[in-house]
C-alpha positions in Angstrom: 15.9 -13.1 9.5 12.4 -12.0 8.4 11.6 -8.4 9.0 8.4 -6.5 8.9 8.7 -3.6 6.4 6.1 -0.9 6.1 6.3 1.2 2.9 4.4 4.4 3.1 2.5 5.6 0.0 0.9 9.0 -0.1 0.3 9.6 -3.8 -2.5 8.3 -5.9 -3.8 8.7 -9.5 -2.4 12.3 -9.8 1.2 11.0 -9.6 1.5 7.5 -11.1 5.3 7.3 -10.5 5.0 8.1 -6.8 2.0 5.9 -6.5 3.8 2.9 -8.0 7.3 3.0 -6.5 6.3 1.9 -3.0 4.5 -1.1 -4.5 7.6 -1.9 -6.6 9.9 -1.9 -3.5 7.4 -3.7 -1.3 6.9 -6.4 -3.9 10.7 -6.9 -4.0 10.7 -7.3 -0.2 7.8 -9.7 -0.4 9.5 -11.9 -3.0 12.6 -11.9 -0.8 10.5 -13.4 2.0 10.1 -10.2 4.1 6.7 -9.3 5.6 5.8 -6.3 3.5 3.0 -3.8 4.0 2.1 -0.8 1.9 0.6 1.8 4.1 -1.6 4.1 2.0 -2.3 7.5 3.5 -3.8 10.7 2.2 -4.9 10.3 -1.5 -3.2 7.0 -1.8 -6.1 5.4 0.1 -8.0 5.3 -3.2 -5.5 2.8 -4.5 -6.9 0.1 -2.1 -10.4 0.4 -3.4 -12.1 -1.7 -6.1 -10.6 -0.6 -9.5 -8.5 2.0 -7.6 -5.4 1.2 -9.5 -6.9 0.8 -12.9 -5.3 3.0 -15.5 -2.3 4.0 -13.3 0.9 3.5 -15.2 4.2 5.4 -15.2 6.7 5.2 -18.0 9.2 2.4 -17.3 7.2 1.0 -14.4 4.7 -1.9 -14.3 1.0 -1.1 -14.5 -0.1 -0.6 -10.9 -3.2 -2.8 -11.2 -0.9 -5.8 -12.2 1.7 -4.9 -9.6 -1.0 -4.6 -6.8 -2.3 -8.1 -7.7 1.2 -9.5 -7.8 2.1 -8.0 -4.5 -1.0 -9.5 -2.8 -0.2 -12.8 -4.5 3.2 -12.6 -2.8 1.6 -12.3 0.6 1.9 -8.6 0.7 -0.6 -6.5 2.7 -2.1 -3.1 1.8 -3.3 -1.0 4.7 -5.4 2.1 4.3 -5.2 4.7 7.0 -8.5 4.9 8.8 -8.2 8.6 9.4 -7.7 9.1 5.7 -10.4 6.8 4.4 -13.2 8.3 6.6 -13.3 11.8 5.0 -13.1 10.2 1.6 -16.1 8.0 2.2 -14.1 4.8 1.8 -15.6 1.9 3.7 -14.9 -1.8 3.9 -17.4 -2.6 1.2 -15.3 -0.7 -1.3 -12.0 -2.3 -0.7 -9.9 -4.3 -3.2 -8.9 -7.9 -2.3 -5.9 -7.7 0.0 -6.6 -4.2 1.4 -7.7 -3.4 4.9 -8.5 -0.2 6.8 -6.3 0.2 9.9 -6.2 2.7 12.6 -3.2 4.7 13.9 -3.0 2.4 17.0 -2.2 -0.6 14.8 0.5 1.3 12.9 2.1 2.6 16.1 1.9 -0.9 17.6 3.8 -2.5 14.6 6.5 0.2 14.6 7.0 0.0 18.4 7.4 -3.8 17.9 10.2 -3.2 15.5 8.7 -2.8 12.0 10.9 -0.7 9.8 9.3 2.1 7.8 10.2 3.3 4.4 8.7 6.5 3.0 8.6 7.6 -0.6 8.4 11.4 -0.8 
């Protein structure tokens, strides 16, 4: 049975480990055939921009730029919170391949339809 899993990521460049771990788990889910989405909120929205993952690497974990590309290649999706991108000046023209800006209504719709959420704090 395929499930939709939404992995919430709130950290960006300032905390490479916390920025990377949601992508590690989401990529495992994608490889296993699950529909996997990384939902970037707060400062993590920068990860979904062009070059937004460059130089982010935590000891013992993959380079985030490589992991991001692998996740997208495994049919993963990266959603950036619209309420978080707006004050940061992030627009569609600045997005990395595979990233999309979504509103709260879309997220609520997916959760109400049965998507499971996983948060990394």
